[in-house]
C-alpha positions, -999 to 999 in steps of 0.1 A, spaced: 285 607 -822 250 592 -826 237 584 -860 206 600 -874 179 586 -896 162 606 -923 130 586 -922 112 563 -898 116 526 -901 82 510 -909 75 474 -918 111 464 -917 108 437 -889 88 404 -884 60 405 -857 62 381 -827 32 360 -820 18 366 -784 20 335 -760 -13 319 -750 -25 316 -714 -19 278 -714 17 281 -727 34 272 -694 9 244 -687 17 228 -720 54 231 -714 49 217 -679 27 189 -692 54 179 -716 79 177 -688 56 157 -665 47 132 -691 61 104 -669 44 117 -637 7 111 -642 -3 119 -606 13 153 -608 -3 160 -642 -37 152 -627 -31 174 -597 -21 203 -619 -45 201 -647 -77 185 -631 -94 208 -605 -118 181 -592 -90 156 -588 -71 182 -568 -101 187 -546 -106 150 -539 -69 145 -533 -68 174 -508 -98 159 -490 -82 125 -488 -50 139 -474 -70 159 -448 -89 127 -439 -56 108 -433 -44 136 -411 -76 136 -392 -75 98 -387 -39 99 -376 -49 124 -349 -82 108 -341 -76 70 -338 -42 65 -321 -40 71 -284 -16 100 -284 -35 126 -263 -22 127 -227 -51 133 -202 -33 129 -169 -18 159 -150 19 167 -154 40 144 -133 11 120 -127 18 82 -128 6 61 -145 6 82 -177 -27 77 -196 -31 86 -233 -64 83 -251 -75 88 -287 -98 115 -302 -123 87 -307 -122 80 -269 -128 117 -262 -158 118 -285 -173 87 -270 -167 99 -235 -184 133 -243 -214 116 -259 -218 92 -230 -215 120 -205 -244 138 -222 -264 107 -221 -257 102 -184 -267 137 -176 -300 133 -195 -307 101 -176 -300 118 -142 -322 148 -152 -350 123 -160 -345 106 -126 -332 74 -140 -301 69 -119 -299 32 -126 -296 38 -164 -272 67 -158 -248 43 -140 -240 25 -173 -234 57 -192 -212 71 -165 -191 40 -162 -187 37 -200 -177 74 -201 -151 69 -174 -137 39 -192 -132 60 -223 -115 88 -204 -104 76 -170 -85 107 -162 -114 132 -165 -121 143 -130 -155 158 -140 -167 124 -152 -155 107 -120 -174 133 -100 -205 127 -121 -203 90 -117 -199 93 -79 -227 119 -76 -250 96 -94 -240 67 -72 -251 86 -41 -286 88 -57 -290 50 -58 -311 35 -31 -295 1 -30 -265 -1 -53 -255 -37 -62 -221 -49 -51 -206 -44 -86 -214 -7 -84 -200 -5 -49 -166 -19 -59 -165 5 -89 -174 35 -66 -146 27 -41 -120 24 -68 -132 57 -84 -129 75 -51 -93 66 -47 -86 75 -83 -103 109 -81 -84 118 -50 -52 110 -67 -61 130 -98 -73 161 -80 -47 159 -53 -73 157 -26 -90 191 -31 -117 201 -7 -147 196 -30 -136 160 -38 -130 152 -2 -166 160 7 -179 140 -22 -157 110 -14 -166 111 23 -203 110 14 -196 79 -8 -178 62 22 -207 71 45 -232 55 21 -211 23 19 -203 24 56 -166 24 49 -156 42 80 -120 32 82 -111 48 48 -133 78 59 -112 81 90 -79 80 71 -93 106 47 -108 131 71 -84 127 101 -56 149 87 -82 176 79 -101 174 112 -95 211 119 -113 224 87 -141 200 80 -174 211 64 -207 202 82 -212 173 59 -176 160 65 -180 166 102 -210 143 103 -191 115 84 -161 120 107 -182 116 138 -197 84 125 -162 71 115 -149 78 150 -178 59 165 -175 28 142 -138 27 147 -143 24 185 -126 58 193 -153 67 217 -133 93 237 -125 112 205 -161 109 195 -174 124 227 -149 152 226 -157 159 190 -194 158 197 -191 184 224 -170 206 201 -193 203 171 -226 204 189 -218 238 203 -213 252 169 -246 239 154 -280 253 159 -296 221 145 -280 186 147 -290 160 122 -313 133 136 -290 105 126 -262 121 147 -285 124 177 -291 86 174 -253 81 174 -249 102 205 -277 82 222 -259 50 214 -227 64 228 -244 74 261 -260 39 263 -229 19 259 -198 40 265 -208 72 282 -208 80 320 -228 55 340 -253 81 351 -262 88 314 -266 51 303 -303 48 312 -311 81 294 -291 69 264 -309 36 263 -343 53 265 -334 77 237 -322 48 216 -353 27 223 -374 57 212 -356 59 179 -365 23 173 -401 34 168 -392 62 144 -398 49 108 -370 72 95 -345 61 121 -355 25 129 -328 8 107 -300 30 120 -311 28 156 -312 -10 154 -278 -11 138 -263 10 166 -281 -11 192 -263 -41 178 -230 -24 185 -241 -14 220 -252 -50 228 -220 -64 214 -200 -40 236 -221 -49 267 -221 -87 259 -259 -88 255 -264 -116 231 -302 -116 235 -305 -79 228 -282 -83 198 -303 -112 184 -335 -92 188 -323 -62 168 -307 -85 142 -340 -102 137 -358 -69 132 -333 -59 106 -338 -93 89 -375 -87 87 -369 -54 69 -343 -71 47 -317 -47 60 -294 -70 79 -258 -74 66 -235 -104 67 -210 -85 89 -237 -81 116 -243 -118 116 -205 -124 118 -203 -101 149 -231 -120 165 -212 -153 160 -181 -138 174 -201 -125 204 -215 -160 210 -180 -175 209 -168 -149 234 -196 -159 257 -185 -196 255 -212 -206 230 -188 -215 201 -206 -246 190 -238 -226 186 -220 -199 167 -203 -225 144 -237 -240 136 -252 -206 127 -221 -199 105 -225 -232 86 -262 -227 80 -260 -191 69 -272 -190 33 -261 -156 20 -228 -154 2 -205 -124 8 -211 -94 -14 -176 -78 -11 -140 -85 -4 -144 -70 31 -172 -94 39 -152 -123 25 -123 -115 47 -144 -111 79 -163 -143 72 -130 -163 66 -115 -148 98 -146 -158 118 -144 -194 104 -109 -196 117 -119 -181 151 -146 -207 154 -122 -235 146 -136 -241 112 -103 -241 94 -112 -266 67 -144 -246 59 -123 -214 58 -99 -229 32 -127 -242 10 -146 -210 13 -116 -189 2 -109 -212 -27 -145 -208 -39 -144 -170 -35 -114 -167 -57 -138 -172 -86 -158 -141 -77 -132 -119 -60 -100 -133 -75 -91 -98 -88 -85 -87 -53 -50 -94 -39 -65 -96 -4 -83 -129 -10 -51 -145 -23 -31 -133 7 -57 -146 31 -57 -181 15 -19 -181 14 -17 -172 51 -41 -200 60 -23 -226 39 10 -216 55 -4 -218 90 -18 -252 83 14 -263 66 -3 -274 34 27 -270 12 15 -287 -20 -16 -265 -21 5 -234 -13 28 -241 -43 -2 -245 -65 -16 -212 -52 17 -195 -61 14 -207 -97 -23 -196 -99 -13 -161 -88 11 -158 -117 -16 -170 -141 -42 -144 -129 -37 -112 -149 -55 -90 -124 -31 -98 -96 -1 -111 -114 18 -77 -114 9 -68 -78 17 -103 -63 43 -118 -87 71 -112 -62 51 -126 -33 41 -157 -53 78 -165 -56 81 -162 -19 51 -185 -14 66 -210 -39 99 -209 -19 81 -214 14 63 -244 0 95 -259 -13 112 -253 20 83 -270 38 87 -299 14 124 -301 24 138 -289 -9 160 -260 2 180 -255 -30 147 -249 -50 134 -228 -22 165 -205 -23 161 -200 -60 125 -190 -55 133 -166 -27 159 -150 -49 133 -144 -76 111 -126 -50 136 -98 -48 143 -93 -85 119 -63 -88 103 -40 -63 71 -49 -45 42 -28 -55 27 -32 -21 55 -19 2 38 -32 34 36 -67 18 73 -64 8 83 -55 44 62 -84 58 78 -108 33 113 -96 41 107 -102 78 94 -137 71 126 -144 51 147 -131 80 130 -156 103 137 -183 78 174 -174 78 175 -160 42 189 -125 49 203 -120 13 168 -124 -2 153 -102 25 179 -75 18 172 -76 -20 135 -70 -12 141 -42 13 165 -20 -6 141 -9 -34 115 -1 -7 135 27 9 117 55 -9 83 46 3 93 34 38 121 58 48 99 70 77 92 35 90 114 23 120 103 -12 112 118 -10 78 152 1 91 151 -25 118 145 -52 92 173 -38 70 196 -37 100 189 -73 108 196 -84 72 228 -64 71 239 -78 105 233 -114 93 252 -107 61 280 -90 79 278 -58 59 290 -31 83 282 -1 61 246 -10 54 242 -20 90 255 14 102 231 33 78 201 13 89 209 15 126 214 53 124 181 59 106 162 37 130 177 54 160 170 88 144 133 79 141 131 63 176 158 77 199 139 64 230 136 29 217 160 5 235 164 -19 206 171 10 182 197 24 206 214 -9 211 216 -16 174 230 18 167 256 13 195 265 -21 180 270 -5 146 293 21 161 313 -5 179 317 -27 148 328 2 127 349 17 155 336 52 150 320 80 171 335 66 203 320 92 226 285 86 213 291 49 216 301 50 252 272 73 261 246 49 245 261 18 260 263 33 294 226 42 292 217 7 281 237 -10 307 220 12 333 185 3 320 193 -34 316 219 -43 343 213 -80 339 217 -81 302 251 -96 292 249 -80 257 245 -45 271 275 -50 295 297 -65 267 289 -36 244 297 -11 272 330 -29 277 338 -26 240 329 11 241 353 16 270 380 0 249 374 24 220 378 52 245 412 39 258 397 30 292 413 -5 291 414 -12 328 377 -5 333 369 -26 303 389 -56 314 373 -55 349 338 -53 333 344 -80 307 360 -104 332 328 -101 354 307 -118 327 305 -156 327 311 -170 292 292 -202 299 259 -182 301 264 -166 267 253 -177 232 280 -182 206 277 -147 191 278 -130 225 308 -152 236 327 -141 204 321 -104 213 333 -110 249 365 -128 239 372 -102 212 369 -75 239 392 -94 263 417 -100 235 419 -62 228 422 -54 265 450 -79 270 467 -68 238 466 -32 249 481 -42 283 508 -63 265 495 -95 283 502 -115 252 497 -149 267 462 -140 279 456 -123 246 464 -155 227 442 -175 250 413 -151 244 420 -151 207 419 -188 205 383 -188 218 370 -163 191 347 -179 166 356 -158 135 324 -167 116 306 -142 139 330 -114 130 324 -87 105 351 -83 77 365 -52 93 367 -69 127 384 -99 112 409 -77 95 417 -59 127 420 -92 146 444 -106 120 466 -75 121 467 -76 159 475 -113 159 503 -106 135 518 -81 160 519 -106 188 554 -119 197 561 -155 189 551 -181 215 581 -191 236 596 -224 226 586 -253 249 615 -267 271 
């Protein structure tokens, strides 16, 4: 039962003082007395503001300065990362380049575009801008030309050869007269070329000497066009003058001579007349056009080189050599350097060629091609000390060290072998295969050289990592087959022979190698006898083909036929390897017929060092099954 009060309670309790607004701050301040930073952050507004700004600045710098932003497409190699600062610089430089182009100052725009590309090398738009500006230059210097060529390759990789970039790159190749790369670029797309690309493609066909294709393409494209560009008409006139039907030659020459008087076409027409004169062996006409180009300061070193080669062909080699020695202009590109060095060699100026290439390493030493040319020349001239020094120089040159490091070890080994130090040479050859060659074609060439020098293990080590890039190359599988054969590795030999035969089923060497692999591994007997029968029919006088057919007959249990065929071959006319195969076959035939004495006699003449491990194992097992020799009386 609740209690009741008779009167209200008033004034009987103490009042509680109300807490102030800073009550909790004071309590927190007391607790953070030993944390001055936190006290400042909580109680000082301006300190909080400055501290927050400092933290944001650190976050900004962490994202802006390190190179953490990937700019290459997914799956693209090499992976490129740049910083936010690089992006900002590239954007600013791009704006500067566009302003210069708008003002008509293409020379100044070059520097801005190149700097922009260096800051963001994976930006396709910047690469396109740089190349578009390059096309506006009247006479770009050699440095710009080299940059432009590199950027075309890089752009095509980044954009996966899209149509717009193909057209831009083809125009750059046309400006630089790089018609071999243009042909490789446009050839696979010849059925869907734009008018601009078609024009470059026709020029590329002409300069590559594919005149039949040029004529056919001209007829096809001329019918589709209402107006043909004047420069293409000059090309067609040159074709008629030098390569067309005989009844059109006079008209072609007349049209070409008329173009010589046209101020807009005179340089092109003289250049094409050089090619016509070179084709027809007209040295006087060639010299006349070359002198005209020289007067207009439009002659190129390559055109002089072709003239010297023409003189040499006409039996005037001493005159050509004198002109080559007195020519004052240095090469302006790697391609000109290569052509000039090759011409020196053609003219018998080998010493000059070696000195020339040594000097050009200072200017073009970042190009692997110059090092390869000099190395080839030193090997041909058997200058082993210089070759060994060259190998060391390659490894000391950062621009080519990665691309040619493996090859430099091969060069070092070749020099040591030439100096009759085979142990050191073998060590160097082993180093050549320690990592994959970046240039697969160079790797294949090096491996073939090692096979010729009787170093199959080093060749195999170089070849195996190249399979991914050279799986469609019959030459690659042939080289790998040779290495496996010399090393007596039947499994690898079988794989290589099968792939080579798959790529070239009509090739006699590939078929013979495949048949040999089947015989060594004693597999696919029906296919083996089919192949060996075809080869024996094609080459009836080849002992190797007949021996292989005899071995295939044995695998198919046709012992009597095999014995007859093998006994018809004269061992005295065979080399050691062929003789071993012959006596191995005779041993098997006699063993199957239980003619054990003859089997022993054949077995005694087998040189086991030419046998594969599985063949040796089979032979040892068969010898173990022979009855003991009868005791002598």
